[in-house]
C-alpha positions in Angstrom: 175.1 137.1 91.1 177.7 139.2 92.8 175.6 142.3 92.3 172.6 140.5 94.0 174.8 139.5 97.0 176.1 143.0 97.4 172.7 144.5 97.2 171.3 142.1 99.9 174.2 142.8 102.2 173.9 146.6 102.0 172.4 148.3 105.0 168.8 149.3 104.3 167.2 152.1 106.3 163.7 150.9 105.5 164.4 147.4 106.7 166.1 148.8 109.8 163.1 151.0 110.6 160.8 148.1 110.0 162.8 145.9 112.3 162.9 148.6 114.9 159.1 149.0 114.9 158.8 145.2 115.2 161.3 144.9 118.1 160.3 148.0 120.1 156.9 146.8 121.4 158.6 143.7 122.8 161.7 145.5 124.2 160.3 148.8 125.2 160.9 147.9 128.9 164.7 148.2 128.4 164.9 152.0 128.1 162.3 152.3 130.9 164.3 150.1 133.2 167.6 151.9 132.3 166.0 155.3 132.8 164.7 154.2 136.2 168.0 152.7 137.3 170.1 155.7 136.2 167.7 158.1 137.9 167.8 156.1 141.2 171.6 155.8 141.0 171.9 159.6 140.5 169.7 160.3 143.4 171.7 157.9 145.7 175.0 159.4 144.4 173.8 162.9 145.1 172.7 162.1 148.6 176.0 160.3 149.3 178.2 163.1 148.1 176.0 165.9 149.7 177.6 167.8 152.6 175.5 170.6 153.9 177.2 173.8 155.0 176.0 177.0 156.7 177.1 180.6 156.0 177.0 183.8 157.9 178.6 187.2 157.4 179.7 190.4 159.0 180.4 193.8 157.3 183.0 196.2 158.7 183.8 199.8 157.7 187.6 200.4 157.3 189.3 203.5 158.7 192.9 204.3 158.1 195.1 206.0 160.8 194.5 209.5 161.8 197.1 210.8 159.3 195.0 209.4 156.5 197.4 206.7 155.4 198.6 203.2 156.2 202.3 202.3 156.4 202.4 198.9 154.7 205.9 198.0 153.5 206.7 201.6 153.1 203.7 202.1 150.7 201.3 204.8 151.6 197.6 204.6 151.1 195.6 207.8 151.5 192.0 206.5 151.2 189.9 204.1 153.1 188.9 202.3 150.0 192.6 201.5 149.2 193.0 200.4 152.7 190.0 198.1 152.5 191.3 196.5 149.3 194.8 196.1 150.8 193.3 194.4 153.9 191.2 192.0 151.8 194.1 191.0 149.6 196.4 190.4 152.6 193.8 188.7 154.8 194.9 185.1 154.0 198.6 186.1 154.6 197.7 187.7 158.0 195.5 184.8 159.3 198.1 182.2 158.3 200.9 184.1 160.0 202.5 182.9 163.3 201.3 186.0 165.1 197.6 185.2 164.2 198.1 181.6 165.3 199.6 182.6 168.6 196.8 185.0 169.3 194.2 182.3 168.5 196.0 179.8 170.7 196.3 182.3 173.6 192.6 183.4 173.5 190.7 180.4 172.3 193.0 177.5 173.2 193.1 176.2 169.6 195.3 176.8 166.5 192.5 176.6 163.8 189.3 178.3 163.2 186.2 176.1 163.5 185.1 177.0 160.0 186.6 178.7 156.9 186.4 182.5 156.8 187.0 184.6 153.7 187.3 188.3 153.2 186.6 190.7 150.3 186.4 194.4 149.9 183.7 196.6 148.5 184.5 200.3 148.5 185.4 201.1 152.1 183.8 197.9 153.5 185.3 194.6 154.4 182.9 191.7 154.1 183.8 188.6 156.1 182.0 185.3 155.1 182.1 182.2 157.3 181.2 178.8 156.1 180.9 175.8 158.5 179.3 172.4 158.9 177.0 173.7 161.6 175.5 177.2 162.2 177.3 177.5 165.5 180.7 176.7 164.0 180.2 179.3 161.2 179.2 182.0 163.7 182.1 181.2 166.1 184.7 181.2 163.4 183.5 184.5 162.1 183.8 186.1 165.6 187.3 184.6 166.0 188.5 186.0 162.6 187.1 189.5 163.1 188.6 189.6 166.6 192.1 188.3 165.7 192.5 189.9 162.2 192.8 193.6 163.4 195.3 192.7 166.1 197.5 190.5 163.9 197.1 192.9 160.9 198.1 196.0 162.9 201.5 194.4 163.6 202.1 193.2 160.0 200.3 195.9 157.8 200.1 198.9 160.0 197.4 200.5 162.2 193.8 200.5 160.9 190.4 200.4 162.5 187.4 198.3 161.8 183.9 199.4 162.7 181.0 196.8 162.7 178.5 197.9 160.1 176.2 194.8 159.8 176.2 191.2 161.1 174.2 188.4 159.6 171.9 186.2 161.7 172.6 182.7 162.8 171.8 180.5 159.7 168.9 178.1 160.1 169.2 176.3 156.7 172.1 175.0 154.6 173.3 177.4 152.0 173.9 174.6 149.5 170.4 173.3 148.8 170.3 169.7 147.5 168.8 170.0 144.1 168.4 166.6 142.5 165.7 167.3 139.9 167.7 168.4 136.9 170.6 165.9 137.5 168.1 163.1 137.9 166.2 164.0 134.8 169.5 164.3 132.8 170.7 160.9 134.0 167.3 159.4 133.3 167.5 160.7 129.7 171.0 159.1 129.4 169.5 155.8 130.4 166.5 156.2 128.0 168.9 156.9 125.1 171.1 154.0 126.0 168.0 151.7 126.1 166.9 152.9 122.7 170.4 152.3 121.3 170.2 148.7 122.7 166.9 148.2 120.9 168.5 149.6 117.7 171.2 147.0 118.1 168.7 144.2 118.3 166.9 145.7 115.2 170.2 145.8 113.3 171.0 142.2 114.2 167.5 140.9 113.5 167.8 138.7 110.4 164.4 137.6 109.2 162.6 137.3 105.9 161.1 140.6 104.9 160.0 140.0 101.3 159.7 137.5 98.6 163.2 138.5 97.3 164.7 137.4 100.6 162.8 134.2 100.5 163.8 133.3 96.9 167.5 134.2 97.4 167.6 132.2 100.7 165.9 129.0 99.6 166.5 129.2 95.8 163.0 127.9 95.1 160.1 129.6 93.3 157.9 131.8 95.4 154.3 130.8 94.7 152.9 133.9 96.1 152.2 136.2 99.1 149.3 136.1 101.5 148.2 139.3 103.2 147.4 139.6 106.8 143.7 139.2 107.6 142.1 140.7 110.7 138.4 140.6 111.5 136.8 143.4 113.4 137.0 142.9 117.2 133.3 143.5 117.6 132.2 141.3 114.8 130.2 138.2 116.0 130.3 136.4 112.6 132.5 133.6 111.4 136.2 134.4 112.0 137.8 131.4 110.4 140.4 132.2 107.7 138.9 129.8 105.2 137.6 130.2 101.7 134.3 128.9 102.9 133.9 132.0 105.1 131.8 134.5 103.2 133.2 137.3 105.4 136.8 136.6 104.5 138.7 139.5 102.9 138.5 139.4 99.1 142.2 140.2 98.8 143.1 137.1 100.7 140.8 135.0 98.6 142.4 136.3 95.4 145.9 135.7 96.7 145.0 132.0 97.4 143.6 131.6 93.9 146.8 133.2 92.5 148.9 130.7 94.4 146.7 127.9 93.1 147.4 129.0 89.6 151.2 129.1 90.2 151.0 125.7 92.0 149.2 124.1 89.1 152.1 124.9 86.8 154.6 123.4 89.3 152.4 120.3 89.7 152.2 119.8 85.9 156.0 120.3 85.5 156.8 117.7 88.1 153.8 115.4 87.8 153.2 115.8 91.5 150.0 114.7 93.2 150.7 114.3 96.9 151.9 117.6 98.4 153.2 118.2 101.8 152.8 121.7 103.4 155.4 122.5 106.0 157.1 125.3 107.9 159.9 126.0 110.4 157.9 126.8 113.5 154.3 126.9 114.8 152.4 130.1 114.2 153.4 130.6 110.6 150.0 129.7 109.2 150.9 126.3 107.7 147.6 124.5 108.6 145.4 127.4 107.4 147.3 127.6 104.1 147.0 123.8 103.7 143.2 124.0 104.2 142.8 126.9 101.8 144.9 125.4 99.1 142.8 122.2 99.3 139.6 124.2 99.1 141.0 126.2 96.2 141.9 123.0 94.3 138.5 121.5 95.0 136.8 124.7 93.7 137.7 123.6 90.2 136.1 120.2 90.5 139.2 118.3 91.5 139.0 115.4 93.9 141.0 116.6 96.9 141.8 115.0 100.2 143.3 117.0 103.0 145.2 114.8 105.6 146.1 115.9 109.1 149.5 114.2 109.5 150.4 116.2 112.6 149.9 113.4 115.0 151.0 115.5 117.9 148.1 118.0 117.6 145.1 117.4 115.3 143.9 120.9 114.4 142.0 120.5 111.1 138.8 119.6 112.9 138.7 122.8 114.9 139.6 124.8 111.8 136.7 123.4 109.8 134.4 123.4 112.8 133.7 119.7 112.8 132.1 118.7 116.1 131.2 115.0 115.4 133.7 112.3 116.4 136.0 111.3 113.5 138.7 108.8 112.7 142.2 109.9 111.6 145.6 108.6 110.7 146.2 107.3 114.2 143.2 104.9 113.9 144.1 103.9 110.4 147.7 103.1 111.1 146.9 101.3 114.4 144.3 99.2 112.5 141.3 100.2 114.5 139.5 100.8 111.3 140.2 98.9 108.0 138.3 101.0 105.5 139.7 104.3 104.4 136.2 105.5 103.7 135.5 105.4 107.4 138.1 108.1 108.0 137.0 110.5 105.2 135.0 113.5 106.4 133.2 115.6 103.8 133.3 119.4 103.8 130.0 121.0 103.3 129.7 122.9 100.1 132.9 121.5 98.7 134.3 118.3 97.0 137.1 118.4 99.6 137.3 115.5 102.1 139.3 115.4 105.3 141.2 112.8 107.2 141.4 114.3 110.7 140.9 112.4 113.9 140.3 113.1 117.6 143.2 111.1 119.0 146.9 112.0 119.0 149.8 109.6 119.0 152.0 109.1 122.1 154.9 108.0 119.9 154.3 109.7 116.5 157.5 108.6 114.9 156.6 105.0 115.4 153.3 105.5 113.6 154.9 107.5 110.8 157.5 104.7 110.2 154.8 102.1 109.9 154.5 100.3 106.6 150.8 100.9 106.9 151.3 104.6 106.2 152.6 103.7 102.7 149.5 101.7 102.0 147.3 104.5 103.1 149.2 107.0 100.9 149.0 104.7 97.9 145.3 104.3 98.5 144.8 108.1 98.6 146.6 108.5 95.3 144.0 106.3 93.7 141.1 108.0 95.3 142.0 111.7 94.7 143.4 114.0 92.1 145.4 115.9 94.7 146.3 115.0 98.3 147.4 117.8 100.6 149.3 116.6 103.7 149.6 119.0 106.7 152.5 118.0 108.8 154.2 119.1 112.1 156.7 122.0 111.7 160.2 120.7 110.8 162.1 123.2 112.9 162.4 120.9 115.9 160.6 117.8 114.9 161.5 115.1 112.4 157.9 114.1 111.6 157.9 115.8 108.3 161.2 114.1 107.3 159.6 110.7 108.0 156.6 111.5 105.8 158.6 113.0 103.0 159.4 109.6 101.4 155.6 109.2 100.6 155.0 112.6 99.0 155.9 114.1 95.6 156.9 117.5 96.9 156.7 120.1 99.6 155.4 123.7 99.8 157.3 125.6 102.4 155.5 128.3 104.3 157.4 131.2 105.9 155.7 133.9 107.9 157.0 137.4 107.2 159.4 138.8 109.8 158.8 135.9 112.3 161.6 133.4 112.2 165.4 133.9 111.8 166.9 133.1 108.4 169.3 130.7 110.0 166.5 128.7 111.5 164.6 128.5 108.2 167.8 127.4 106.4 168.4 124.7 109.0 164.9 123.4 108.7 164.7 123.5 104.9 168.2 121.8 104.7 166.9 119.0 106.8 164.1 118.4 104.4 166.4 118.7 101.4 168.7 116.1 102.8 165.7 113.6 102.5 165.8 114.2 98.7 162.3 115.8 98.7 161.3 118.1 95.9 160.6 121.7 96.8 157.6 122.8 94.7 157.8 126.4 96.0 157.4 128.6 99.0 154.7 131.0 100.3 155.3 134.2 102.2 152.5 134.4 104.7 151.1 137.4 106.6 152.8 140.0 104.4 152.0 143.4 105.9 153.9 146.0 104.0 157.0 146.4 101.9 160.6 146.9 103.1 162.1 146.8 99.6 162.1 148.9 96.5 160.1 146.3 94.6 157.6 145.7 97.4 155.8 142.5 98.2 152.5 143.2 97.5 149.3 143.1 98.4 147.8 143.7 101.7 144.1 143.5 100.8 141.6 145.7 102.4 142.8 148.3 104.8 142.5 147.4 108.5 142.8 143.6 108.2 145.3 141.2 109.7 145.2 137.7 111.2 142.8 137.6 114.1 142.2 133.9 113.9 144.4 132.0 116.3 145.9 128.9 114.9 149.1 128.5 117.0 150.4 125.3 118.4 150.7 124.0 121.9 153.2 121.3 121.7 155.2 122.3 124.7 158.5 121.7 123.0 160.0 125.1 123.4 158.0 126.7 120.5 157.2 130.4 120.9 155.0 132.9 119.2 157.1 135.9 118.1 160.3 137.8 118.4 161.9 137.5 121.8 159.6 134.5 122.7 160.2 132.2 119.7 163.0 129.8 120.0 164.4 131.1 116.7 163.4 134.7 117.1 166.4 135.8 119.0 168.8 132.9 119.3 169.6 132.8 115.6 169.9 136.5 115.0 173.5 136.4 113.8 175.0 136.6 110.4 173.2 134.7 107.7 174.8 132.0 105.7 176.0 133.3 102.4 175.7 129.9 100.6 172.0 129.1 100.8 172.3 125.8 98.8 170.2 124.6 96.0 167.1 122.7 96.7 165.6 120.1 94.4 162.9 121.7 92.3 
């Protein structure tokens, strides 16, 4: 037992990838939104911090004094290249001296240059570079520096001469071009990666039923079988109902139903069960379709089978079987509008199966289901049929199934693969178990592919999956998948370790 729990709690790469592929189509917008937001933010940040500047330059040739040397702190320099290097190195010292500031103040009536000017030496040349916020400031600062530097430098460093060699033009464009392409792409990639990590977190926290092993360990009841996904071709104009009476139905699905029938027979014999309720946690799990196909499969062997639509909030069996004529159902029987049960039995063409499915729904279903008349009807059905299949409303949010449970011999619980959180399934099944109802088994529906080492079987013919819509429209907060279902995301936390033991 401990080994099983350890194995089920271990992180599985295959399950994680499966969850990621399931979650991504519904949450793909997260990385896109983050990518867009990060890109826009980087563009705005770049524009906010951008300060354009303009550069211009002037090149001067350096000449030492006539004696071929410069007297700088009693150090002699005999070449013009040495003189240029010395001037460039001492340029900041000279321009920050009091003598230079006084000269600027006397001639230009200011103490600071209008832009920053730097100086470097190349061979016998001095290159002055001016950088300012406007082209005019850069040019004016260059002229001020080249005018003041020889005068202030001669008093500090010794005599030298500067001869203009080249002067740059007035700049027309900023030197620091605002390039936002690569930074924007880089930040967009950061947002994309962050979004993918968020989806990975959702996939990691997604706790649903992936295989029959999960289902058995969680509910502790026998798994009667697995039903593959069935999809009809989009261009096909034939019958697309997922019923055994449909000649175009996938053979794999038909064989899976018959295999479940065989397993069900053994459970019915062991418990002497005759009236069977089919239930699920949420709409969209295939409960009604499975009820109809189990009834058809039991009728194939010559059994007298009656299929009852006990979902008084939404009568759906008529549409599933394609019955167009007006019919009476449980609502009319319980309300006393018809006295004879035979008036409510609708035959199914080509089968010994009979249906009780009406046109009307109940405004107060719980009042109808609590009526003593329902017990009389169920007792009468036991006498008329070998097996009675009762299709009820999902027990995830509604208590209808719990009200009916006292009149049935057992329940078959339908779970759609990777659809509802384990916590929601446990809550729903626990509610039924509290009514002391016997769990005959569970069915994993719409099994697509395996996420475990043992697999869960059988997908039937390639390219098939459910194309027939049999979802609900109660309007009680039910949804149709991860992210939309009430249970799909709300109960994505840690599963309960103690799954309980259900009456079997």
